[in-house]
VOLO-214766 format. One record per residue (C-alpha): residue number from 0; residue in three letters; x, y, z. Coordinates in nm, 2 decimals, always signed. Layout:
<nodes>
NODE  nulo  kolgu       x       y       z
NODE   NUM    ALA       X       Y       Z
...
</nodes>
This chain:
<nodes>
NODE  nulo  kolgu       x       y       z
NODE     0    UNK   +1.35   +0.74   -0.08
NODE     1    UNK   +1.10   +0.99   +0.06
NODE     2    UNK   +0.78   +0.88   +0.24
NODE     3    UNK   +0.58   +1.01   -0.06
NODE     4    UNK   +0.78   +0.80   -0.30
NODE     5    UNK   +0.75   +0.49   -0.08
NODE     6    UNK   +0.37   +0.55   -0.05
NODE     7    UNK   +0.34   +0.57   -0.43
NODE     8    UNK   +0.54   +0.26   -0.48
NODE     9    UNK   +0.34   +0.06   -0.23
NODE    10    UNK   +0.02   +0.19   -0.37
NODE    11    UNK   +0.11   +0.11   -0.73
NODE    12    UNK   +0.22   -0.25   -0.64
NODE    13    UNK   -0.09   -0.31   -0.43
NODE    14    UNK   -0.33   -0.19   -0.71
NODE    15    UNK   -0.13   -0.38   -0.98
NODE    16    UNK   -0.20   -0.71   -0.80
NODE    17    UNK   -0.57   -0.65   -0.74
NODE    18    UNK   -0.62   -0.45   -0.42
NODE    19    UNK   -0.89   -0.19   -0.45
NODE    20    UNK   -0.76   +0.16   -0.50
NODE    21    UNK   -0.89   +0.31   -0.18
NODE    22    UNK   -0.78   +0.03   +0.04
NODE    23    UNK   -0.44   +0.03   -0.13
NODE    24    UNK   -0.40   +0.40   -0.07
NODE    25    UNK   -0.48   +0.37   +0.31
NODE    26    UNK   -0.25   +0.07   +0.35
NODE    27    UNK   +0.03   +0.23   +0.14
NODE    28    UNK   +0.01   +0.53   +0.37
NODE    29    UNK   +0.05   +0.31   +0.68
NODE    30    UNK   +0.33   +0.11   +0.53
NODE    31    UNK   +0.52   +0.41   +0.41
NODE    32    UNK   +0.49   +0.59   +0.75
NODE    33    UNK   +0.79   +0.42   +0.88
NODE    34    UNK   +0.61   +0.34   +1.21
NODE    35    UNK   +0.69   +0.01   +1.38
NODE    36    UNK   +0.42   -0.25   +1.36
NODE    37    UNK   +0.40   -0.25   +1.73
NODE    38    UNK   +0.25   +0.10   +1.73
NODE    39    UNK   -0.01   +0.03   +1.46
NODE    40    UNK   -0.37   +0.04   +1.58
NODE    41    UNK   -0.57   -0.28   +1.56
NODE    42    UNK   -0.76   -0.13   +1.27
NODE    43    UNK   -0.43   -0.05   +1.09
NODE    44    UNK   -0.29   -0.40   +1.16
NODE    45    UNK   -0.61   -0.56   +1.02
NODE    46    UNK   -0.61   -0.35   +0.71
NODE    47    UNK   -0.24   -0.40   +0.63
NODE    48    UNK   -0.28   -0.78   +0.69
NODE    49    UNK   -0.59   -0.80   +0.47
NODE    50    UNK   -0.43   -0.59   +0.19
NODE    51    UNK   -0.11   -0.79   +0.20
NODE    52    UNK   -0.30   -1.12   +0.17
NODE    53    UNK   -0.49   -0.98   -0.13
NODE    54    UNK   -0.16   -0.87   -0.28
NODE    55    UNK   -0.01   -1.21   -0.23
NODE    56    UNK   -0.30   -1.39   -0.40
NODE    57    UNK   -0.29   -1.15   -0.69
NODE    58    UNK   +0.09   -1.18   -0.72
NODE    59    UNK   +0.08   -1.56   -0.72
NODE    60    UNK   -0.20   -1.56   -0.98
NODE    61    UNK   +0.01   -1.33   -1.20
NODE    62    UNK   +0.32   -1.55   -1.17
NODE    63    UNK   +0.11   -1.86   -1.27
NODE    64    UNK   -0.03   -1.68   -1.57
NODE    65    UNK   +0.31   -1.57   -1.68
NODE    66    UNK   +0.45   -1.92   -1.63
NODE    67    UNK   +0.17   -2.07   -1.83
NODE    68    UNK   +0.21   -1.82   -2.11
NODE    69    UNK   +0.58   -1.88   -2.13
NODE    70    UNK   +0.52   -2.26   -2.16
NODE    71    UNK   +0.26   -2.21   -2.43
NODE    72    UNK   +0.49   -1.98   -2.63
NODE    73    UNK   +0.78   -2.23   -2.62
</nodes>
């Protein structure tokens, strides 16, 4: 998978679960770069950590909604 494809995938998933478009784009670029976390600047580390936390909250919320909906439909 090319870097551009990885970046698009990361960006799509981040936005899907509630991360703002611009932040998701910056974080996706960092994540898709292939650089080791050790060489990230402090700003990059902070941004990626923040964005991943936002993604996790949105992902958990989505799973809860789907689970509730599935129980209601049954």
